[in-house]
N, C-alpha and C positions, 0 to 999 in steps of 0.2 A: 452592438452585441451584447445579447442578456446574459446577465450574471445568474442566471437560472442555468445549471450546467446538467449533464448526464447525471452525475452522482451526487452533485451540492450546488450551493450557494457561492459564488467566490467571483473576485474583482479587483482591481485596483481600489482601495479605501478612499473615498470620496473625489471619484473618478465614474463617469459611464453609468451612474444609478446606483450604486452601492455606496451608500451614506446612512448615518443615523436615524434618518425618516424612513428610509426601506427597513432597518432593522426593526423600527416600530412596528410597519407594516406586516412586518413576516409575523412578529409576536402577536398583534393583533388578530391575525386570521388562523395561526398555528393550533389553538385549541381546539378551532373546529374542526380543520382538517384532520388531528389526531384525536380527535373525541376526547380529551384529555381535560382530567381537572386537577393532575399535577405533571409537570414536568421540569427535568435535571437540565442544569445547565453548567457547563464548563467551558474553560477556555485557555487558550495559550498566551505566550508572554508579549507578544505583537503590540506594538505601542496604542495600535488603536482598540484591540481587544475589551478593555474597560469600558470605552464609550460604545462599543457596539452591545454589553453586556447591557448596560443600563438601559439603553433604548430598547433593545429586545426583549427585556425584562418589563419595563413598564408596558409594552404593549401586551404582554401576555398576562401582567395582572389587572392590567385595564380590562379584561376579557373574563376576570372572575376565576382565574386559573392561578393555581399557587404554584412559584418556581421555587425550587431547590437549589441552592448554589452549591456546587461543587467546588467551585474556585479555581486556581490555576491547576490545570489536568492537562494529561494525554489523552489524546482521542481514543486508545484502548481502556481506559480509565472510565470513561464516561461509558462506552459501552458496557463494562463490568458492572458498574453500578446501576445502569439501566435495566439489566435482565436481571440483577443480583436481588433488588429490591423494590421490586413491583413498579416501576415507571410507566405512565401511557405514552412517555416521549422524551427523547431529549434533544439539545442541540450541542453540539461542540463548536465553539467559537474558533477558527483556526483557517490559515491558508496553507496549512500542511506544509510542502517543500517548498513553496514559492518565494520570492523574494520579499524583504520587510515592507514594501510599499503594498502588498496583496492583504486582503484578509477574507474571510467567508463562514459559513455554516454549514456543518455536516450534521444532518437531522435524520433523529432513528426514532421508530415506532416502539411498540412494546416489544420485551424481549430483544432488544438492541436489533432489530429488522431494519433495515437500510431503507430510506427514501429517496429515490431517485427519479428522473424526470416523468420517467412512465409510471411510478409508482404515489406520485402525490405531487413531486415540484411543479409539473405544469398545472395542474390544479391551484396549488399555492402563488404560482404566477399570476394565474388569471384573475385570483381574487385581490392580488396587491394592485395590478393594472387598472382591475374595474374601480377598485377602491370603494366598494360599496359600504354604505352606513351600517353599523352593527348598534345595538341598541345598547345605553350607558348599563353596565353592571352594576345592580344596587350595592352589592359587596364586592371590592375589589379581592384580588387575590393578595397572598403573602410573599414575600421572599424569606426562605427558611436557609440557613446555612446547614452545608449537610457535609461532613468530611468521614470518608470512609477508607483513606488511604493505607491506615494501618491494615486494615481486612485483604485490602488490596496487594499490599505489598507479601503478605503472606500466601495470598491465593499463588502467585507467579512464584515466590519462594519453594513452596510445595513442587515445584517440577525441576528443582535443582539439585545435583549432585555436589560433592566437594571437588574441585577442579585441582588437579596438579598442574595448570596453565600458567604461561607468563603472558598476560593479555593486553593488548593496547585499547583504547577506547574512545571515540570522540563523540561527544554528546553534542556537537553541532551549536551551543549555546541555546538548545532547545529543550523541550518537555522531558525529553529522557532524564534530565540533571533531579527531575523530581523524585524518582527512584531507584536509578541505575545503582548507586553505592550502597544502599541499604539490599541489594539484592547480591549485586558481583562481590563486594568486598567481605560479604560475609559468608561466600561460598567459596573462597579463594584459599589453596591448601597452603598449608606451613611452608615458609621459604619462599613463595611464591607471590606473584605482585600482580594488581590491574594499574597498569600506566594510561591516567585521564587527561584530557585534553580537552577544551573546549565545556569545561564542566561547570559553567554558570550559567544563570537565565540571563538572554540579553537580546530583547527585541529587534534590536539592528543587525544581529547577527553579524559581529564585527571579523570574525577570523574566515569566513566563506560563508554564502548562500546555504540554506539548510536543504540542500537535496541531493544524496551522496549517490543518486544514479548518473549524477552527471562526473565522470571520472576527475574533474580537474579539483573537485570539491575533497577529495580524497586524498589529495597530496601530502597534506600534513600528518594525516594517520599513515599512509604507507612510510614516510620518513621514521615515524615514532617506530614501528614494527620492524624496520629495519636496525634502530639504534639501539632497541632493547632488545632484539633478538627474540621476538615475540614469536609464539606459536600461531596466533590469531590477532586480525585487528577487528574491530566492530564499530560500525558508524551509524548513527539514528539520523531520522530526518527532523522536522522541526517538532510535529506533534506525535513522534514515536510510532508513527503506526507502519512505519517501512524501515527495514535496515539492511544493511549492506556487509559485505565482509571483503577483508585484504587478508590472503591468507599468508604463510610463512615464509614465501620467497618475495611479501612486499607486491603480491600481484592482485589486482582486481578481481575477484570473482563476479562472473555473470550470475545474476542472481537466480537465473531458472535452474542453476546448476545445486545450487544450493537447495533446492526441491528433493534432490537425489540424498543429500546429507540427512536432511529430515525424515524422509523416507525409508531410512536405513534403522532408524530410532524406531518407527513403528514396525516394519516390518521383519524386525529382527524378535519381536515381541509376538506376532500373530500374522500371518499369509492372509492373501485374499480380500485384503482392503484396498479398498475404492480412496483412489487418490487423483484430484484434480489438478489439473495445470492451464494455463491461459495458452492460447492460440497461437503464441510467438516461440513457446517453450521449446528447449533444444531436443530433436530424437536421442540423443544421448542419456537423457533424463527418462524419456519416454522406454525405452528399451533396459535401461538400469532397474526401473519399476517393475517391469513385466519380468526380468529375469530373475526378481528378488522377489518374485511372486504375489506381486501387488496387481491391481487392477487400474491401471492411469485412463482418465477421461480429458479428454481436450474441451475447453470452453471459451466463452467470450473474455475478454479484457475489461476488468473492473469491479471494485469492492460491491458495487450492488449485485451484478450477476453471478459472482462468487459465491457471496452469502446465501442467496438463494437457491444456488445448484448444489450445495454442500449438502443439506438436508435431504433435499429430492434424491441424491444417488446414494445417501447415508455414506458419504465419505468421512474418512478420519481426520485429514487435512488436504489443505490446497494452497497451491504458490503461484506466483506471477512475476514475469521478468521485471515489474518494478519494484520489485521489495517486499509487496505485500505477502504473508504468509496467514492462513486462514486455518483454526481449528476448532472440530468441533468440541471438544475439552474446553472451548471460550467461546461458546454460544453461536458456533460458526465465524465466528469475527477474528478480524485481523490485531497480532499481537506482536510490534517488532520484540519487545521484550523477553515476550514468551519464545519465540523462533529463535532467539540467541543462546538464550539457556538451553535448548533441545539442541540446538549446532553444538553449543560448547560441552555439553555432556556425551556426543559422539565423537567430538576431536580430542576429549580425554579420554574416550575408549579406545580411537586410533594411538594414541600416546601409548598408553600401556602395552599396546602390542607392538612398539617400535615403529610404527608409521606415523607419515606426517598429511596434513589437510590437504597439502598441494600434491603429495603422491598419490592418493584416492582420487583426487579432483583429475590429474592426468591419466589414472587408469579406466577413467570412466570416459571421458571427453574423447570421444570416436569420430567426430565431424569438425570442419573448420565452419566458422560461424560469422556473420557479419555485424552483428550486433543491429541495435534499432538503427536505421537509417531514416532521416524526415527528410521531405521534399514540401517546399512550401508553394503549392500551386494552385492556380484559382478552378482548373475544370479537375476536382478531384475526382469524381463517379465516373466521367469518362475515362479518364486514365486509367483509374483501375479496374474499368471494364473491359479497355483495349488491352491489358495484359494478359485478363483472364482469357479474352478470345483467343490472342498470340499463342499463349503457351496450352490450350486445351483442343486448338484445330490441326496442328502439325503432326508428322507421322510417329513423334512421339507422345505414347498416350499417359497422363497421368495413373499413376496405382492410385489415388485417392484424392477426395476434392471436398475441403469443409466451407460451407457457402456459408457460415453466421460469423459477423465482424469481420466483413471483408471477405477474403479468400484466403484459403491454405492449399495450395496445390502442392502435391508429394509426386515424385518419380523415385525411378530406384536408386538415382546416385545424389539426388538432391531435391529441396522442398524450399517454397518460399510463403510468407504471408504478408499480402499487402491488404490496409487497412485503413479508415479514414479515422482520426484522432477523435475522441469523444470530447477533449477539453481544449486542444489547441487545433490551430488554422492548418495542419499539417497532414498529407499522406504518408503512411508510416509502411517502411518495407523490411522485412527481417528475410535473409537468404542463408541458408546452411548446404554444405556440398559435402563429398567424400576428401576430398585435398582442396588445397588454398588454390590450385589452377583453375579448377571448374568452378569454386566462388566466384572468382574476380571475374569469369566470363560469365556467369549469370546475373552478375550484380551489374556489368557493365551493360547488357543487353536489356535488364528491366529498366533500370535508369534509365536509358536512352528515350526506352518507351514513354516513360512517365516525364519527361524534359521536353518532349514534343508537345506536350498539352500545358506547359506553363506560358 
């Protein structure tokens, strides 16, 4: 399987074609793809990241292009620096939320526009595989150290209020540790506290895998919220482009429901704002946005698609079930820290009104939801098409069908989305219904169809 994926380059390092030789080749051809004279590079704390950086940088400089070394960085910090300081392109060396043996590269063009498989990675893969010789460059590029961390902290901090909150925070031994204390601990109110765990950089991720979407990796944070009676728990993934929340009852909050919290921040300022959500998002969120004067839009899963869609529809922000949140004010890119800041602002407002986050979420959660269910099967396309056929050819007719990124098929009392993963060998299913009984019935019937194709 190729390491060139829908959104990035990623794989187990030193296995299946991803090694320092590949990193060098990517560097050699990347200036051609991006038509670049200077490329910014950041990296995460993974044990292989320094080697990838050295090989990637050598490839880029051998092509006559300068490398600006951002050093250790969150992925959103790379986006910020790319867009703010006029780079032709950038690379963040990271495998995001994957376990320690993985690594990868997230590539952006000017203004932090993402390079996905359909917008450049396929072309780059072809260049690498064909291994065409490139004339030696008479003047090689330079590696220039480039640190804009103070500016970045100031930019993010500008969105924060002073919070009268008790906060628990799990940094997952990842890149959020670079900035989070400089932001959170300087905006906490008198007599309040931020309780940190896994608050040091360690590329072996000793406490848990850096994937907070997997609820088992949130157990430490849940216990911390209980122990400290926190108003909120916040947990970041490995490269700090995703954030997940634990409410004051120590419950895992589905990330799509936090779209409603952030929507509240914007819609209290101005109505009729366009707000983006992915095709898996709860109808509760869609209806909350409509009820509060916003205009909800459903679109494909993935940062490459979201970042392109935001400016197209002039959306103020967007969110995904995976815990990515995108902001017009952040170059249409995702920032976990900015999302956390805005959520803390709203939770602080709720507290001043005598309300808790759990109460707000319970008041807007109107349906029973399965969460994302994964099926590892061979005949994914056939299974998906069969599910569509069964549920669109019966007596009960759908009220709406979205036919991008798989299918989202809506009925009066329930809906489901079935889609193939862009990054893993799974067929994914989300079902939502008006009550648990109907939810269980539909999950069972759809699952039976899917499993018949395994």
